[in-house]
N, C-alpha and C positions, 0 to 999 in steps of 0.2 A: 357091496360092489367092490370089485378089485381096483387098486390104484390105476389111474389113467382112464378107466372105462367111461367116466363121465365126460372126459375130453373127447373121446372117440364116438360117443353115442350119436352125435348129430350126423356124422358122415357115414356110419356103418350099420345103421339099423337093418338094412336089407341084406346084409352079408351074413352067411352062416358063421356060427361061433366055434365050430370044431377046429382043432389044431390042423394046420396045413404046413407043408414044406414050402419055403420060398423058392420060386423059380423065375427065370428070366423070360420076358415076353416083350412084345412091341416091335418096333421097326428099326432096331439097331441102337447102339449106345448113345448116339447123339454127339454133339460137339464137345471136345475135351477142353478143359481149362488148365493152364500150366501151373503146377504147384503140387503140394503134398498135403494129405490129410492123415491124421493119426487116430488109431483106435486103441483104447485100453479097456479091459474088462477085469473087474475085481470083485471080491466079496467082502462083506463085513466092514463097510465104511473105508474101503481102500486098503485094508490091512493084508489081504490075501490076493496077490496078482494072479491072473489067469491067462490073459491074452494081451499081446502088444504087437500091433501090426501097422503097416504104412500103406497108403494108397497114393500112387503117383498119378498126376494129371486126371483128376476125377472128371467124369463125363456127365452129360445132362441126365442120364438115367441112373446114376449112382445115388442111392439113398442110404440112410443110416442102417436100415435092416439089411439091405443087399451087401453092404460092406461087412457087417457082422456075420452074415451067412457065409461069406467067403473065407472066414477065419475061425469059425466055431460051429459046432453042431447045435442047431437051434430048432425050436418049434414055435409056431406063431398062430395067432387067431385073428379074427376080424379082418379077413382079406390080406393077411400078412402085415398088418399095421401094428399089431400088439405082440410083443415077445413074451411067450409063456415060459420058455426054458432055454438056458444056455449051458451047453456041455453037461447036461444032466441035472442042473440046479433049476428046479421049477418053482415058480411063484405059488405060494401055498395059501394065499388069502381066500381063494374060492372054497377051500376046505376048512376054513376057520383059523388058518395060520396067520402070521403077521410078518412074513418075509416076502419080498418081491424085488423085481428088477426095475431100476430107475436109470435114466440116462441124462447126461448133461452134454451140451455142446459149447465149448469155449467157456465153461464155468457157469452157463445158464441152464437152469432146469428147463427141459423141453416141455412146452405146452401142447405139442402135437405128437402124433404117433411116429414111430421110427420109419414106417413105410412111406410117410408123407414128407419127411424131412430130407431135402436134397443136400448133398455134400458139396461144399465149395473149398477151394484151396485154402489152407491155413486152419481148417477145422480140427479141433481136438475133441474127439468123441469119447466119452467115458461112461461105460455101463457099470453099475454097482448093484450087487445083490445084498439087501440089508433089511434089518428089522425097522419097520416104519411107524409103529404105533405111537412112539413118543413125538415124532415130527414127520407127518406124512409128506408135506411139501417143504422141500429145502430150496428156496428160490435161487440161490447162488452159492457157489463154492470157490475155494481158492486153489483147488488141486490141479488146474490146467494152466497155471502160470507158464509163460507170460500172457496167456489169454485171460480175459477178452481184450486186453489193451492193444495187442498187436493187430488182430484181425477183426475184432468186433463180433457180430453175430449175424448169421444168415446172409453173409455177403456184404453187410453194411458196416462200415468203419465208424467208430464214435470217437470224438475228442476226449482226451483224458485231462482232468484237472486235479492237481494236488493241492488240497486245502491245508495250509500249515497253521496249526493251532498250538504248536509246541516250539521246541528249540529249532533254530534255523539249521543246525548241523544235522538233526534227524531228518528234516525235510529234504535237505541237500542229498542225503544218502538215498532216500526214496527216489528222488529225481534221477540220481546216478544209476540206480538199479533199473529203472525203466529205460533210461538211455542206453544201457548196456544191451538191451534186447531189441532196440530199434524204435522205442517210443519216445516222442518228444512232448511231454505234458506241459500244459499251462500251470502256473503256480500262483496261488493267492495266499496272502497272509492276512489273517483277520482274528478278531476276538471271538467270533462266532461263525459257525459254518454258513455257507451261502447256498442258494438254490440253483442247481444245475440238473434239472430232471432229464435232459437229453444228452448229458455227458456221463462218462464213466468217472466217478469221483474216488479219490483216495484221501481219506481224512487221517491226518497225522497229528498226534499229540496225546497228552494225558487224558484219561477218561473224564475228569472233572470239566474239561473244556469241550470234548467231543459230544457229550451227552445232550447238549442243547439242540443237536440235529435230530429231527424226528425219525429218520431212517435208522440212525445209529442207536437211538434210545430204545429200540426194540430189544437190544442186548440186555436190558434190565429185566426182561419178562421171561426169558428162558426159551428152550428150543421149540416149543409148540407155537410160539409167536414169531420168533426171529429165524428159525431154522438152524440156529447155531447152538451146539451142545455145550453151552456155558452161559453164565449170566454175570453181570457186574452188580456187586452188592455194596451198598454204602454202610460202613461201620463207623463207630465212634472215632477210630484212629485213621480213617481214610477209606479207600476203596479196596475191594478184594474181588478176585475172579473165582467163581464157583463152577468147576467143571461138572459135566453130567456124563453118565455112561450111555450106552446105546438104548437103554430102556427108559431114559429120562430121569434117572435117579442121581442125585448129587454124590460126588465121590470125595468131597473134602473142600478146602478152600486154599487159594494161593494168595499170600499176602503181598509180596513184591513180585509182580508178574506182568508179562506182556502178552498181547493177543493180536493175531492177524485173522480176520474173518471177513465175510462178504454178506451183505444183506440187500434187500430191495424194499422200496416203499411203493406199493401199488404198481403202476405201469412205468415208474421211473427206471432208468438204467441202474445196474448194480452199484452199490457204494461199498468200497473196501475200507475196513477199519484197521488202522495200524496204531495201536494204543497200548497203554500200560496203566497200572494202578498208581504210579507216580512218575515223575520226570525221568528217573534213571531207567525205569522199566520200558519206557518207550523205545530207547535205543536198542534194547534187547529184542523188541518186536521188529524193529526196522531191519535188524540183521537176518531175519527169517525170509526176506524177499528174494528167494532164489529157488530154482527147480528142485534141488535136493531136499530142502526143508518142506516144500509145499506139495510136491507131486502126490497125487491121489489122496489128498487130505480135504476134508470138509472145512476145517478150520484148524488153527494151530496156536497153542499157548506156549509160553516159556517161563520157567521159574528156576532159580538157583542153577542156572547154566544148563538146564535140561529142557529139551524140546518135548512138548506134550501134545500129541495128536488129539483132536477132538472129534468124536466122543472119546472120553478118557475112561478106560476100563480098569484102571488100577486105583483102588481106594487108597487114600492117604492113611498112614498110621494115625489112629486116633481121630479119624475124620468126624466132623461134627454133623455132616449130613444136612437135611433140610431143617432140623430142629433149631439150630442157631449157627448160621454160616459165619457169624462175626466172633464167635468165641475163640 
């Protein structure tokens, strides 16, 4: 079964599955809402840009698929709810391939089809064509910064809480970065993460402190579990970050490194992780909280002054791979 089809099956069983063109219908566009939505289309985990478009004052009839159709050549199925092809790049899983289209709204993986998802002002919609076998479901990404903190999801705004488990200066920089884009977070300082399932959380601190949090601890399991193409590995000398490529293969290890990633635990709101293998590396991760570093990225690492988008397709010289990430 192709990605997303299980989600759609409940609502579209009676709809023919042949590809159709999206067309307008109904009784007019409906009432408009003041504001702007953005559309980005990329390939290969955001590394190849294809479309960048803006929609002013979306109406009640504007959906993710309609917006996409206005800015790209597309083919759809399941009553226009599932996108099969964008500008000639077709999902190939039905023929035994492992590349397909996925979309996020404000950094959330969409659990409903694009024909059902209404657009509201502030939405940042991101379609990406990628290899999915290593991590079919990526619940949350960082590539739509400053979303979801500014506008939330599906028209609902969520409070943001910065949980400070590291240096006060690092947490202050995170609060300042959020403030610069119009977000006023709550701040908590504690020895262990707190429970805020209905809030957007930003955990800030070295990994040895953040790993007590159940959502964050998914990062020790790799991309199939966390949706993040890296994992944190405990070694005799401390923690290391092990990046993975798009096929889920380790590309080496990063000894003194920072990481910015987003995860979800069940139905909780996304938790952003701003961490490092040691105290000094946390500051490097904090510095990545801006649009230039995060745009169209699933997650981002930094080591030796270099920003490393994740997945990481460049093996390290002498990479140890899965055999011994601590060597």
